[in-house]
N, C-alpha and C positions, 0 to 999 in steps of 0.2 A: 391598698391591701398590699404590703410586696411579697411575691410569692416566686420562690425559688422550687423550677422542677430540674428532673433529668432524668434519664433512663438507659439501659442498652441498647443494642440492637429488634428485642423480640419488645421490647415498648418502643423504640423510637419513632412511628406511624403514629401513634396514638398521642405521644407527646409531643407529638408536632402540632397537633389538631387540637389538644387544650390548651396551648402555649397560644395560637393567634386568638381562641373562643375568649380567652381570658383578659390577654390582652385588648381586645376588641368589647371589651367589658368595664375596658379601665381600669386593671389591674396593672400594677409595676410585676413586668416579668421579669424574672433570669434565671437563663437558660445553664446551666450547670452540666450541660453533655446527656448526652455527647452529641455531636451539634451534628455529624456526620452521620449517616448509617453507614455501619463498620459492624460484618457479623463473624469479629473475632471478639470481639469489645467485652467489657467484665462488669456483671452489674455491681461490684462495689465501689467502684471508682465513682461511679454518679451517686449511687447512695449516701458515699462521702462525702461527700462536695457538696449536696445538700445539706444532709448534717448539720455540714460545721455551720455553714453558713448560717440554717437558722438558727443553732448553740451562739455565733456567736453576737445575735443579738438579747443574747442575757449576758454579755459581757461584763462584769460589775455590777450585779445585782445577786442576789442573795438570794436560794428556788426556798429557803428554806421560808413556809411561809407565803411566799406570794407566788401566786394564780391569780391569771389576768384574764376576764371576758377579752378581753381588745390588746390580743399578740403584738409585736410588732411583723413579723412576719410569720409564714406555712411556709411549709415544702411538702410536693407532691413530686415523689416516686414512683419508678414504672417498669418494669418486667414481664417476662413472662409469667413467670406463676407470684410473683408480686412475695412469696416468702422471702427469696436472698435478697429483697432492698431491708425489709422490716427489718429481719437478723445484722441486715447490715448500719441502718443507721442508728437500734436501737443500742449498740457499743459505746454510740456519745454520751457524754454527760449533758442532760436535760434534755435529751429529745425525750418524747411518747409517739412512737410512730405505733398506727395500726393499719392492718391488711382490710381492708375494704372490702367488706362483700357485696353489700348492698347499701342500701340509702339509709333505711332503719339501724345496719346496721352502724353505720355513720355518725350519723348522732348517739348512740349512744355511748361511741367511741367520743366523740367531744363534749358530749356533758356528763359523762362519770370519770373518765379516763383527762381531758384536756388537752386529746391527743395533738401534735404540733406538725407532724409529719401524715400525711396520709401517701403508702402504699395500694398499686394497682395493679392487679394480672389482667396483663393484656391479653393472652390466653384468655380468659374464662370472664372477660367482661367486653361486653359490645359498645362505642362509644355513645352513643345517647344514654347508657345506663349507668357510664363513665363520669359525663357529665354533673349525672342528677346527684354523685355521688358524692363530687367536687362541689356542688352547688352547696349540698347538707354540711359538705367537712366546713367553710367558707364562711357559711351564717346561721351556724351554731353557734353558740354562748355555752362557755364551761358552767357550771350551774352554780358552782359554790357552795352545794351541801357541806355542811361540817365533817359528812363521814367521808364523804369524794377527800376531800381535802385533807383528813386526819391520812389518807390511805395513801396519797401521790405526797407526805412528807415522810411516808414509810420506805415510799422508795426512792425517795431524796437519801433519807439516811443509807439503804444499801450502798446511792455513787457515792457520795462522802463518809466513811467510815471516820473521819477525823470528827465530824461533826457531830458526833449523837450527841 
């Protein structure tokens, strides 16, 4: 699996640990920044970079009715609270980002909402729990149930009003 990862200064240390851990598991990991600790950096820069990379894997495909259990790429974004990176990522068409609260929450959001980016709040999640959430994110498929597909199509319609 190709994974794009990014974090600001508050999520930097956790990002570095997760990046190494994922690479050691055989995943292809692209670090979208920040690549150095900078106490004055801004989370939207790295959240946007990850979201654009993940959304680019869908270029040339229509989102209407196309939801896959095998995405081409997923993203992980980390800041202190997890909220800011989530807001930023969800501004990009085709991105379905949710903030992970715990493993059960991540599993629910993958199964029901087919999230393609996981946000983590480093101030509230210990490294072990973060890794468990990432494992759940990477290993839980979208259920494909009709009601969830229907809801995702409605979200797509909001993003693409001309396609209605």
